N, C-alpha and C positions, 0 to 999 in steps of 0.2 A: 807511958802511953795509956790512954784510957781503954778499959776493956769494953767490948761491944755490949756486954751485959749491963754496963752502967749507962747506956744510951738507949732509953726505951723507945724514943721516936727519932725520926730523921729531921734534919733542918728543913724548913719549908722550901718547897721546890716551885719556882715560878715557871709553870708549864707554858704560859704565853711567851715568855722569853726563850726558854729552852727549845721549844718547838717552833715558835713564830719566826725567830731569827733565821734558822736554817731553811725553813720552808720559804720564807721571803727571799732568801738568797738563791734558792733553787729556781724560783719564778724569775728572778732577775737574770739568772744565767740563761734561761730559755729565751728571754727577750734579747739577751746579748747575741744570740744566734742571728738576729736580724741586723747586726752591725758587723763591722770589720775589725773590732777591737782585738780579737785574738790574733789575727793575721798582722795587724799593725804593730802589736807588741813584739811578735816573733821577728818581724823585719828589723826591729831595733837591735836585736841580738845577732843579726846575720851580717857577716862581712862580705860584701860583694867582691871586693878585690881578692880576698883570700879564698872565696868560693866555699865558705862554710860558716857554721856558727862559731862565735868567738870563744866559746868554752868547750867545743866538741872534743878536743884532744888535750884538755887541761889536766895535768897530773893531780892538782889539788882537788878539782871538782870530781874527777873520776875515781881516783884511788883513795882520797881522804874523805871527801864529803859523800861519796857514793858507797864505796866498798867498806872502808873502815868505820864510818859512822853507822852504817847499817848493822855491822857486827856489834857495835855498842848497844844499839836498840835491841838486838837479839839477846844480848846479855841481860837486859832488863827483863825480858820474857823468861829467860832461863831461871833467873832469880825468883820470879813469881811462881814458876812451876815447882822449884825446890822448896819454896815456902809452903806451897799447898801440900806437897808430899810430907814435909816436916810437920804439918798440922795433925797428921795421923800418927805421928811418932812422939813429938815433943809436946808436953802438956802446956807449955807457955804459949804455943802457937795455936792450940785448939780453939780458943775463943775467937780467933780471927779467920776461921775456916771459910765462913760465908763470904767475907771480903776477898779472900784469896781465890775462891771459886769464881766469883764475879770478875776479878782481875784477869785471871787466866783465860776464861771464856771470852771476855771482851777483847783482849789482845789477839786471841786466835781469830775471832770472827771479823775484827776490824782490819785484818790483813788477808784473810782467806777469801773475802768477797772479790778481791781485785782480779785474780787470774780468770775466773769464769766470765766476769763482765768484759774483760779484754777480748776474750774469744768471741763472745756473743756480739759485741758492738763493732769489732773490726775497724776501729778508728785508726787512721794513719798518723804517724808521728810527723812533726814539722820537717825533720831532716829527710823524710822520704818523699816529700812533695816536690812537684816541678818548680814551684816558686822558690825553692831553696836548694836547687841542684839535684833533686831526686827524680823519680820517674812516675810517682803516683799522683792521682788527681785528688784535690781537696774536696771534702764533702762535710756538710754540717752534721752535728750529732744525730738529729732526728731525720736526716735525709737518707735515701737509698745509697749504698756504697757502689761506686763505679766498678766495673769488672776489673779484676786483677788476679795475678797468680800468687801474689803475696799479700794476704789480708793484714791490716794493721793490728797492733796490740798495744795501743797507747791511751786507752780510756777505760777506767780512771788511771790515776798515776800511782804506780806501785811504790816508788821511792817516797813520795809524799805520804803515802799511807803508813809507812813505817814510823814516820814522825807523828802524824796526827792520831795514830792508834794509841799513843800515850795518854790520850784523854781518859783511858781506862784507869790510870793511876789517880786522876782527879776524882773520879766517882768512887773508887775504892777507899780513898782517904777522906771523902767529903764529911762523913759523920764522925770519924774518929779524930782526925787532925785537920781542922778547917784551914789553918794557915799553911800547912804543908800541902794541902789539896790545892790551894790557890797557886802556890809555887809550881806544882805539877801541871796545872792548867797553862800557866804562862810558858813553862818549858815546852809543853806539847805544841802550843801555837807557834812558839819561836822556832823550834826544831823543824816542824812541818813546813813552815814558811821558808826557812833556809833551804831545806831539801827541794822545795818547789821551785824556788828561784834558780837554784843550781842546775836543775834539769831543764829549765827554760833557756838558760844560757847555753846549754849543750844542744838545744834543738830537739829534746826528747819529748816535750809536752808543751801544749798551749796553756795560757793562763787559766782558762776555764776548767781544764782537766783537773788541775790541782784543787781548785775551789770545790768542785764536785766531790773530790776525794775527801776533803775536810768535812763536808756535810755528811757524807755516808759514815765516816768514822765517828763523828759526834753522835749521830742518831743511833748507831749500833751500840755504842758505849752507854748512852742514855737509856736505851731500851733494856739492856742487861741490868743496869742499876735499878731501874723501876721494877724489874721482874724479880730480882734476887735480894736487893738490899733496902729499897725505899720503904720506910715505916712511917706513914703519915700519922699525925696526931688525930685522935678520934674527937669528933665534935662533942662539946659538952652537952649532956642531957638535962633538960629542965625537969624539976620535980613538981 
């Protein structure tokens, strides 16, 4: 593995793409509130005859893709923390301390933002709504919440965040191991998507909840990378 000291500058970063795509996606999601796409997709996963979402009580979705898979992602975070601690003890890890700091902080922030936003937004889960056998009234993201004794805690998606938070590995590896970084990016997108679909099958989230989560995780990890690791090349000076 190359030492960070051997990389004087970072690879060029296309900010128009890195920022433009998530911002454009966020604007599209706001426009999505004017349609019934979220509700239409949720209805496809709802079995009227059984009176519940098709994956609500699935052992595979709940115990494997939710509980066990989340534990696996937590293991990635623990390894990152151990690596950071090791960088203060082991000489061979010391050159990578900045990358490890960025990785640990990115993972922490890309998951920690979820709980406060859930409390503030009080968005109901699909399985709690009257349309799907529950007792709560549906409301759009930017609309006032109907009176209830049980505020929702379903926006953004917590399980999706545990997958998309792995964008942090992409940025930590971006300047050291580009090929490994690309694989980390693909893995984060794939795992976050699988987690998202699994929770939609269970009635825990609408489609837009998970896309919002991916946007937040990406922007957090991008911000930490720019703050801690990004070393742009200096423009050449004319003599």
